[in-house]
DRENZALO-965665 format. One record per residue (C-alpha): x, z, y; residue in three letters. Coordinates in steps of 0.1 Angstrom, whole numbers, plus 2048, in hexadecimal, padded with zeros to 3 digits. Each point is the difference from the previous one (the first is absolute). Example, Ala and Ser with C-alpha at 12.3 -4.5 7.8 and 13.67 -1.06 7.14 Angstrom:
! DRENZALO-965665
SITE    u    w    v   aa
SITE  87B  84E  7D3  ALA
SITE  80E  7F9  822  SER
//
This chain:
! DRENZALO-965665
SITE    u    w    v   aa
SITE  90F  41A  263  UNK
SITE  7EC  81C  7F3  UNK
SITE  801  826  7FE  UNK
SITE  7F4  802  824  UNK
SITE  7F5  823  80A  UNK
SITE  7DA  805  7FC  UNK
SITE  7FF  815  820  UNK
SITE  7FB  7E1  814  UNK
SITE  7E3  7F2  7EC  UNK
SITE  813  7EC  7E6  UNK
SITE  7FE  807  7DB  UNK
SITE  820  80B  7EE  UNK
SITE  80F  7EA  7E5  UNK
SITE  811  818  7E7  UNK
SITE  825  7FB  7FC  UNK
SITE  80F  7FC  7DD  UNK
SITE  825  7FB  804  UNK
SITE  821  811  7FA  UNK
SITE  816  7FF  81F  UNK
SITE  7FB  7E8  81C  UNK
SITE  7F9  80A  824  UNK
SITE  7E4  808  818  UNK
SITE  802  7EC  821  UNK
SITE  7F2  80E  820  UNK
SITE  7FB  7EA  81F  UNK
SITE  7FB  811  822  UNK
SITE  7F3  7E7  81A  UNK
SITE  800  81A  81C  UNK
SITE  81D  802  819  UNK
SITE  805  826  7FA  UNK
SITE  809  815  7E2  UNK
SITE  7E3  80A  7EA  UNK
SITE  7FD  81D  7E7  UNK
SITE  7E6  7F4  7E8  UNK
SITE  7EE  80C  7E1  UNK
SITE  7FA  7E5  7E6  UNK
SITE  7F2  7FE  7DC  UNK
SITE  806  7EB  7E2  UNK
SITE  7ED  800  7DF  UNK
SITE  815  804  7E1  UNK
SITE  7F5  7F8  7DC  UNK
SITE  7FD  81C  7E7  UNK
SITE  7FA  825  800  UNK
SITE  823  809  80C  UNK
SITE  816  7F4  81D  UNK
SITE  823  7FA  7F4  UNK
SITE  809  7E9  81E  UNK
SITE  810  812  81D  UNK
SITE  80B  7F4  822  UNK
SITE  825  803  807  UNK
SITE  80D  811  81F  UNK
SITE  7F1  81B  814  UNK
SITE  7DB  7F6  7FA  UNK
SITE  7E6  81B  7FB  UNK
SITE  7E3  7F8  7E9  UNK
SITE  7E3  80E  7ED  UNK
SITE  7EC  7F5  7E1  UNK
SITE  7DA  801  801  UNK
SITE  7E2  7F0  7EE  UNK
SITE  7F9  7DD  80B  UNK
SITE  7DF  803  812  UNK
SITE  7F4  7E1  813  UNK
SITE  7E3  809  817  UNK
SITE  7F6  81C  7E9  UNK
SITE  802  7EB  7DF  UNK
SITE  81B  80A  7E7  UNK
SITE  817  7E7  7EF  UNK
SITE  807  811  7DF  UNK
SITE  81D  7E9  7F6  UNK
SITE  817  808  81D  UNK
SITE  80D  81B  818  UNK
SITE  808  7FD  825  UNK
SITE  823  805  80D  UNK
SITE  7FE  80C  824  UNK
SITE  820  800  814  UNK
SITE  80D  804  823  UNK
SITE  818  7E8  811  UNK
SITE  80F  7FB  822  UNK
SITE  802  7DB  80B  UNK
SITE  816  7F5  81C  UNK
SITE  7F1  7EC  81C  UNK
SITE  7F7  7DC  7F7  UNK
SITE  810  802  7DE  UNK
SITE  7FE  7F7  7DC  UNK
SITE  80D  81C  7E9  UNK
SITE  806  801  7DB  UNK
SITE  7FC  820  7EC  UNK
SITE  810  7FD  7DD  UNK
SITE  7EC  80E  7E2  UNK
SITE  810  80F  7E1  UNK
SITE  7F3  810  7E1  UNK
SITE  804  823  7F1  UNK
SITE  7F8  810  7DF  UNK
SITE  7E7  81B  80C  UNK
SITE  7EA  805  81D  UNK
SITE  805  81E  818  UNK
SITE  7E3  818  800  UNK
SITE  804  809  825  UNK
SITE  7F5  7DD  80A  UNK
SITE  7DD  805  7F1  UNK
SITE  7E4  808  817  UNK
SITE  7E6  81C  7FE  UNK
SITE  7DC  7F5  7FB  UNK
SITE  7E1  814  80B  UNK
SITE  7DC  7F6  7F8  UNK
SITE  7DF  80A  811  UNK
SITE  7DB  7FC  7F9  UNK
SITE  804  7FA  7DB  UNK
SITE  818  7E3  804  UNK
SITE  808  7F3  7DD  UNK
SITE  826  7FD  7FD  UNK
SITE  80C  7E8  7E5  UNK
SITE  80D  812  7E1  UNK
SITE  822  7EF  802  UNK
SITE  805  80D  823  UNK
SITE  7F9  824  7F6  UNK
SITE  81E  7FF  7E9  UNK
SITE  817  7EE  819  UNK
SITE  7F9  812  820  UNK
SITE  7FA  824  80B  UNK
SITE  7DB  802  808  UNK
SITE  7E5  818  80A  UNK
SITE  7DA  7FD  803  UNK
SITE  7ED  812  81C  UNK
SITE  7DB  808  7F9  UNK
SITE  7EA  7F9  81E  UNK
SITE  7F4  824  803  UNK
SITE  824  80D  803  UNK
SITE  813  7E5  812  UNK
SITE  811  803  822  UNK
SITE  806  7E7  81B  UNK
SITE  81A  7E6  7F7  UNK
SITE  81F  7FF  816  UNK
SITE  817  7E2  801  UNK
SITE  821  7FD  811  UNK
SITE  817  81B  80F  UNK
SITE  802  816  81F  UNK
SITE  80C  7E2  814  UNK
SITE  7E2  7EA  7F9  UNK
SITE  7E2  801  7E8  UNK
SITE  7DB  800  7FA  UNK
SITE  7E5  817  7F1  UNK
SITE  7E5  7F1  7E9  UNK
SITE  7E1  811  7F3  UNK
SITE  802  805  7DA  UNK
SITE  7DB  7FA  7FA  UNK
SITE  7F5  7E4  818  UNK
SITE  822  7EF  804  UNK
SITE  7FC  800  826  UNK
SITE  81E  802  817  UNK
SITE  7FE  822  812  UNK
SITE  820  803  815  UNK
SITE  820  7EE  80B  UNK
SITE  81F  810  80D  UNK
SITE  822  7F4  80C  UNK
SITE  81A  817  80E  UNK
SITE  7EE  81B  814  UNK
SITE  7E1  7EB  806  UNK
SITE  7E1  803  7EB  UNK
SITE  7DE  7EE  801  UNK
SITE  7E0  80A  7ED  UNK
SITE  7EE  7E2  7F3  UNK
SITE  7E1  7F9  7EC  UNK
SITE  805  7DE  7EF  UNK
SITE  7E0  7F1  7F2  UNK
SITE  7F4  7DF  7F2  UNK
SITE  7DF  7F5  811  UNK
SITE  7E9  7E2  7FC  UNK
SITE  7EC  7EE  81C  UNK
SITE  7DF  7EF  7F8  UNK
SITE  808  7DB  800  UNK
SITE  7DC  7F3  7FC  UNK
SITE  803  7EE  821  UNK
SITE  825  7F8  7FF  UNK
SITE  810  7E0  7F4  UNK
SITE  822  7F1  7F9  UNK
SITE  808  7FD  825  UNK
SITE  7E8  819  810  UNK
SITE  803  826  7FD  UNK
SITE  7DE  80F  808  UNK
SITE  7FE  823  7F1  UNK
SITE  7DE  810  7FC  UNK
SITE  7FE  825  807  UNK
SITE  81B  81A  7F8  UNK
SITE  819  7FC  7E4  UNK
SITE  7FC  812  7DF  UNK
SITE  81B  811  7EB  UNK
SITE  80C  7F0  7E1  UNK
SITE  80C  814  7E2  UNK
SITE  7EE  820  808  UNK
SITE  7EF  802  7DE  UNK
SITE  81F  7F2  7EE  UNK
SITE  81E  817  7FB  UNK
SITE  81F  7EA  7FF  UNK
SITE  81C  803  7E6  UNK
SITE  821  80B  80F  UNK
SITE  823  7FB  7F3  UNK
SITE  81E  80F  813  UNK
SITE  824  7F5  7F9  UNK
SITE  81D  814  80F  UNK
SITE  824  7F6  7FE  UNK
SITE  821  803  814  UNK
SITE  7FA  7DE  810  UNK
SITE  7DB  800  809  UNK
SITE  7DF  812  7FB  UNK
SITE  7E0  7EC  7F7  UNK
SITE  7DB  808  7FC  UNK
SITE  7EA  7E6  7EF  UNK
SITE  7DB  806  808  UNK
SITE  7E7  7EA  7ED  UNK
SITE  7DB  7FB  804  UNK
SITE  7F7  7E9  7E3  UNK
SITE  7E4  7EF  813  UNK
SITE  810  7F3  820  UNK
SITE  822  80D  80A  UNK
SITE  823  80C  7F6  UNK
SITE  816  811  81A  UNK
SITE  825  808  7FB  UNK
SITE  812  817  818  UNK
SITE  826  7FE  800  UNK
SITE  81A  813  815  UNK
SITE  825  7F9  7FB  UNK
SITE  818  81D  7FD  UNK
SITE  81C  7EF  813  UNK
SITE  812  806  820  UNK
SITE  7F9  7EA  81E  UNK
SITE  7E1  7EE  80C  UNK
SITE  7F6  7F5  7DD  UNK
SITE  7F8  825  7F8  UNK
SITE  7EB  807  81F  UNK
SITE  7DF  7EF  7F8  UNK
SITE  7E5  7FF  7E5  UNK
SITE  7F9  7DF  7EE  UNK
SITE  7DC  7F9  7F5  UNK
SITE  7FA  7E5  7E5  UNK
SITE  7DD  7F4  7FC  UNK
SITE  7EE  7EC  7E5  UNK
SITE  7DB  7FA  80A  UNK
SITE  7E7  7F5  7E6  UNK
SITE  7E0  801  814  UNK
SITE  7E1  7F6  7EB  UNK
SITE  7E4  808  818  UNK
SITE  7F5  7F0  821  UNK
SITE  80F  811  81F  UNK
SITE  81F  804  816  UNK
SITE  819  818  7F0  UNK
SITE  814  814  81A  UNK
SITE  81C  81A  7FD  UNK
SITE  7FA  81A  81B  UNK
SITE  819  81A  80C  UNK
SITE  7EF  81C  814  UNK
SITE  81C  814  811  UNK
SITE  803  81D  819  UNK
SITE  810  7E8  81A  UNK
SITE  7EE  800  821  UNK
SITE  801  7DB  807  UNK
SITE  7DF  7FC  814  UNK
SITE  7F7  7E3  7E8  UNK
SITE  81D  7EB  80D  UNK
SITE  810  7E9  7E7  UNK
SITE  821  7EC  803  UNK
SITE  807  7E1  7EC  UNK
SITE  81B  7E6  800  UNK
SITE  7FD  7DD  80B  UNK
SITE  80E  7EA  7E4  UNK
SITE  81C  819  7FC  UNK
SITE  80D  7F9  823  UNK
SITE  7F1  81A  818  UNK
SITE  7E6  81C  801  UNK
SITE  7DC  7FE  80D  UNK
SITE  7EB  81E  80A  UNK
SITE  7DB  801  7F6  UNK
SITE  7E7  81A  80D  UNK
SITE  7E0  805  7EE  UNK
SITE  7E2  7F1  812  UNK
SITE  7DE  80D  7F6  UNK
SITE  7ED  7E1  80C  UNK
SITE  813  7E9  7E8  UNK
SITE  7F5  814  7E1  UNK
SITE  818  804  7E3  UNK
SITE  807  7DB  7FA  UNK
SITE  80B  7FB  823  UNK
SITE  819  81C  7FD  UNK
SITE  811  7F2  7E1  UNK
SITE  821  7EF  808  UNK
SITE  81A  7EB  7ED  UNK
SITE  81D  814  7F2  UNK
SITE  81B  7E6  7F7  UNK
SITE  81B  81A  7F6  UNK
SITE  7F9  822  810  UNK
SITE  7E7  816  811  UNK
SITE  803  824  80E  UNK
SITE  7EF  81C  812  UNK
SITE  811  81B  814  UNK
SITE  7FC  81E  817  UNK
SITE  819  814  816  UNK
SITE  814  80D  7E2  UNK
SITE  7FB  7E9  7E2  UNK
SITE  7FD  7DC  7F5  UNK
SITE  7F1  7F4  7DF  UNK
SITE  809  7DC  7F7  UNK
SITE  7F3  7EA  7E4  UNK
SITE  816  7E2  7F6  UNK
SITE  7F4  7E4  7E9  UNK
SITE  80E  7E4  7EC  UNK
SITE  7E2  7EA  808  UNK
SITE  7E7  7FE  81D  UNK
SITE  7E2  817  800  UNK
SITE  7E4  809  818  UNK
SITE  803  823  810  UNK
SITE  7EB  817  816  UNK
SITE  7FF  823  80E  UNK
SITE  7DB  806  7FE  UNK
SITE  801  826  803  UNK
SITE  816  819  812  UNK
SITE  821  803  7EE  UNK
SITE  7F8  7E5  7E6  UNK
SITE  80F  7DF  7F6  UNK
SITE  7F2  7EA  7E5  UNK
SITE  80C  7E0  7EF  UNK
SITE  7EB  7E6  7EF  UNK
SITE  80B  7FB  7DB  UNK
SITE  7E6  7EA  7EF  UNK
SITE  7DF  7EF  805  UNK
SITE  7E2  7F2  7ED  UNK
SITE  7E1  7F1  810  UNK
SITE  7E1  7EF  7F2  UNK
SITE  7F7  7EE  821  UNK
SITE  80B  7DE  80D  UNK
SITE  80A  805  825  UNK
SITE  7FD  7DA  806  UNK
SITE  824  7FD  80B  UNK
SITE  80C  7E7  7E7  UNK
SITE  803  811  7DE  UNK
SITE  7DD  7F7  7F5  UNK
SITE  7FB  820  7ED  UNK
SITE  808  825  7FF  UNK
SITE  81E  812  7F3  UNK
SITE  7F3  804  7DC  UNK
SITE  81F  800  7EB  UNK
SITE  81E  817  801  UNK
SITE  821  806  7ED  UNK
SITE  818  81D  800  UNK
SITE  812  7FF  822  UNK
SITE  821  811  806  UNK
SITE  80C  80D  821  UNK
SITE  819  818  810  UNK
SITE  7FF  817  81D  UNK
SITE  81B  817  80F  UNK
SITE  7F7  820  812  UNK
SITE  817  80F  81A  UNK
SITE  7FC  820  814  UNK
SITE  815  806  81F  UNK
SITE  804  819  81B  UNK
SITE  7FD  7F6  825  UNK
SITE  810  80C  81F  UNK
SITE  7E1  80E  811  UNK
SITE  7F5  7E3  815  UNK
SITE  7DB  7FA  805  UNK
SITE  7EF  7ED  7E4  UNK
SITE  7EC  7E9  818  UNK
SITE  80F  7EE  81E  UNK
SITE  7F2  7E5  816  UNK
SITE  821  7ED  804  UNK
SITE  818  80B  7E4  UNK
SITE  808  7E8  7E5  UNK
SITE  805  80F  7DD  UNK
SITE  81B  7F6  7E7  UNK
SITE  808  80B  7DD  UNK
SITE  81D  818  7FB  UNK
SITE  821  7F6  7F1  UNK
SITE  7F7  811  7DF  UNK
SITE  7DF  7ED  800  UNK
SITE  812  7DF  805  UNK
SITE  817  808  7E2  UNK
SITE  7E3  809  7EA  UNK
SITE  7EE  7E0  80A  UNK
SITE  81E  7E9  7FA  UNK
SITE  807  80E  7DD  UNK
SITE  7DB  7FE  7F7  UNK
SITE  7FD  7DB  80B  UNK
SITE  823  7F6  7F5  UNK
SITE  80A  816  7E3  UNK
SITE  820  7FB  7ED  UNK
SITE  7FB  7E6  7E5  UNK
SITE  80A  807  7DC  UNK
SITE  80A  7E9  7E5  UNK
SITE  817  803  7E1  UNK
SITE  81A  7ED  7ED  UNK
SITE  802  804  7DA  UNK
SITE  826  7FA  801  UNK
SITE  81C  7FE  81A  UNK
SITE  814  7E0  7FB  UNK
SITE  825  7FC  80A  UNK
SITE  804  7FE  825  UNK
SITE  7E1  814  807  UNK
SITE  7FB  807  825  UNK
SITE  7FC  826  804  UNK
SITE  7ED  7FB  820  UNK
SITE  7FD  7EF  822  UNK
SITE  7FE  812  821  UNK
SITE  7F9  7E9  81D  UNK
SITE  805  819  81D  UNK
SITE  81F  811  80B  UNK
SITE  7EB  81D  80C  UNK
SITE  7DA  807  801  UNK
SITE  7EC  7F4  81E  UNK
SITE  7F8  819  81C  UNK
SITE  7E2  815  7F8  UNK
SITE  7EB  7EF  81B  UNK
SITE  805  7DD  7F4  UNK
SITE  7EB  7EF  7E5  UNK
SITE  80A  7E2  7EC  UNK
SITE  7E2  7E8  802  UNK
SITE  80E  7E1  7F0  UNK
SITE  821  7F2  7F3  UNK
SITE  801  7DC  7F5  UNK
SITE  818  7E3  7FC  UNK
SITE  805  7EC  821  UNK
SITE  817  7E4  7F4  UNK
SITE  825  7F9  806  UNK
SITE  80A  820  7EC  UNK
SITE  7ED  817  818  UNK
SITE  7E1  815  7FD  UNK
SITE  7E5  808  819  UNK
SITE  7F8  825  804  UNK
SITE  7E1  80D  813  UNK
SITE  800  825  80A  UNK
SITE  7E7  816  812  UNK
SITE  805  81F  814  UNK
SITE  7E9  81B  7F3  UNK
SITE  7EA  814  817  UNK
SITE  803  825  7F8  UNK
SITE  7EE  81F  80B  UNK
SITE  816  818  814  UNK
SITE  7EE  821  7F7  UNK
SITE  802  7FE  7DA  UNK
SITE  822  80F  7FA  UNK
SITE  810  7DE  7F8  UNK
SITE  824  800  7F6  UNK
SITE  806  7DC  80C  UNK
SITE  818  7FE  81D  UNK
SITE  7F3  7E8  81B  UNK
SITE  823  7F6  80B  UNK
SITE  807  7EE  7DF  UNK
SITE  7FB  7DA  803  UNK
SITE  80B  7E2  7EC  UNK
SITE  820  7F4  811  UNK
SITE  7FE  7DD  80C  UNK
SITE  825  7FC  7F7  UNK
SITE  7F6  800  7DC  UNK
SITE  7ED  7DF  804  UNK
SITE  80A  7DD  80B  UNK
SITE  7E3  7F5  816  UNK
SITE  7DD  809  808  UNK
SITE  7E8  7E4  7F7  UNK
SITE  7DB  7F7  7FE  UNK
SITE  7EB  806  7E1  UNK
SITE  805  7DB  7F5  UNK
SITE  820  805  807  UNK
SITE  805  7DF  813  UNK
SITE  805  810  822  UNK
SITE  818  81A  80D  UNK
SITE  7F1  81F  811  UNK
SITE  7E0  80C  7F1  UNK
SITE  7E0  7FA  814  UNK
SITE  7F7  825  7FB  UNK
SITE  81D  808  818  UNK
SITE  7FB  7E8  81D  UNK
SITE  7FE  81D  819  UNK
SITE  814  81A  7ED  UNK
SITE  825  805  801  UNK
SITE  810  7FB  7DE  UNK
SITE  81A  81A  80A  UNK
SITE  7E6  81A  808  UNK
SITE  7EF  81A  7EB  UNK
SITE  7E5  7F1  7EA  UNK
SITE  7DD  80B  807  UNK
SITE  7E6  80C  7E6  UNK
SITE  7ED  7E5  7EE  UNK
SITE  818  7E4  80C  UNK
SITE  80E  7E6  7E8  UNK
SITE  822  7F0  7FE  UNK
SITE  80B  7E2  7EC  UNK
SITE  825  7FB  7F9  UNK
SITE  815  7E7  7ED  UNK
SITE  817  813  7E8  UNK
SITE  81C  7F5  7E8  UNK
SITE  807  810  7DF  UNK
SITE  824  7FF  7F4  UNK
SITE  814  80E  7E3  UNK
SITE  814  820  805  UNK
SITE  81C  801  7E6  UNK
SITE  80B  824  804  UNK
SITE  7F9  821  811  UNK
SITE  81D  7FC  819  UNK
SITE  7F3  7DD  80A  UNK
SITE  7DD  80F  804  UNK
SITE  80E  819  819  UNK
SITE  813  7E4  813  UNK
SITE  7E0  7EB  801  UNK
SITE  7EC  81D  80E  UNK
SITE  81B  804  81B  UNK
SITE  7FE  7DB  808  UNK
SITE  7DA  802  803  UNK
SITE  804  81B  81B  UNK
SITE  81A  7EB  813  UNK
SITE  7F0  7DE  801  UNK
SITE  7DD  7F1  7FF  UNK
SITE  809  7E8  7E4  UNK
SITE  803  80D  7DD  UNK
SITE  821  7FB  7EE  UNK
SITE  801  7EA  7E1  UNK
SITE  813  80A  7E1  UNK
SITE  80B  7E8  7E5  UNK
SITE  7EA  7FD  7E1  UNK
SITE  80C  812  7E0  UNK
SITE  810  7EC  7E5  UNK
SITE  80F  806  7DE  UNK
SITE  7F3  81C  7E9  UNK
SITE  7F7  818  81C  UNK
SITE  7DE  812  7FA  UNK
SITE  7E9  807  81D  UNK
SITE  7F6  824  808  UNK
SITE  7E7  812  815  UNK
SITE  812  7F7  821  UNK
SITE  803  7DA  7F9  UNK
SITE  7E6  7F3  819  UNK
SITE  802  80B  824  UNK
SITE  7F5  7F4  822  UNK
//
């Protein structure tokens, strides 16, 4: 499959077909409102998505580079929990003008001549430009029009001033496995004014900021309702050509007392207080998926698609390591320095939240992400997967929905695999959530045991999971606890039978079995249930 959205680091393959369908797979056990993109050949988009699907047409920029032979079709979808959904595509004679985006350029950005005729555009001279604002009143960001630095974030009634910079540590004594910075960091890009391209449409706002020598940053905020419109996405393409350790630093007005929180392999949260005697290298910690700083009223979280190193070296700051080059062999097995480098993509997600007023430092309190943070993390690590079909053959399945209803908000689907004898093994985890972040998750929602046949071990050769030797299966699951169940998927011929099956699930611990479909019946979205 191709045509995968470039927002997740994969290059678009332009579509060149008349008709067919876009297929969206959602692997999460909850409904997801997502923004996706597909590249389409030519200078006009005559393919449209059927149904109530909002979309916009914009230039096909991939990490700041323009593909002149195609345009990008950006659209919004709502995918049911654990589902495979087909969106038919049809053609039309003319393209609607209101789907075109507005383009703004800064710092003498050279816009392609073809784009000036296709899109409304405006150039802002450096001496007369104003701060760039992305988003809406609900959530957004402010970017400096000259330096390209992030100046502020807001969400709801909460605002945070920030000075985002790219700095470089001296790596003359560092190596592939050792981080030994020499002296203070130095700013990168102070003498180079970046080129800035801003794209505004009804679906999303984007700002592409490019330093030709070492970095391209793309800020994106989705103009959609729900959690997918509450954060700022940051796409990175580093092209470091000099020796040093490149870091993105966010200097904020949060009073965190140089205390940093990072996740432990995406499972729980660890607290790190800055210790002067350990120097900077001793205060850098692994950030597998997230890191955040906070005070009594606000929390600033950075989510990532890949592990990084993170630190809070100054009051109110949080920094993330992006790229490294070192001439020295640290004698740890590489037999050389880090002398070569290639363009390296990455993605961060920035989230600002209000807190309920508790103290930012506690001797005994354990911190957890908020429910909104969990949602942002899950869609970042497990985004809806896009593919397309050039045609829809007879008997085409319009979609498959594997859950009668979404999982409770506090339950995460860790794994679902075939377990033999027509059954599957499902591993779930109860999420730990912060209580003072305004979470909309109701704690009394749990996965009902009557929906599943038996609780088994991970293998699943034994009944009753070893995680629950001293925990009642009937009781309320505790945060960070796992459960492993054996489930059975069966066909559900019609809506009435689906309702009967749901009633049977509530009345017995064993799921009912319906007969398989025969004849010329076509399967729909509610075919597969458990």
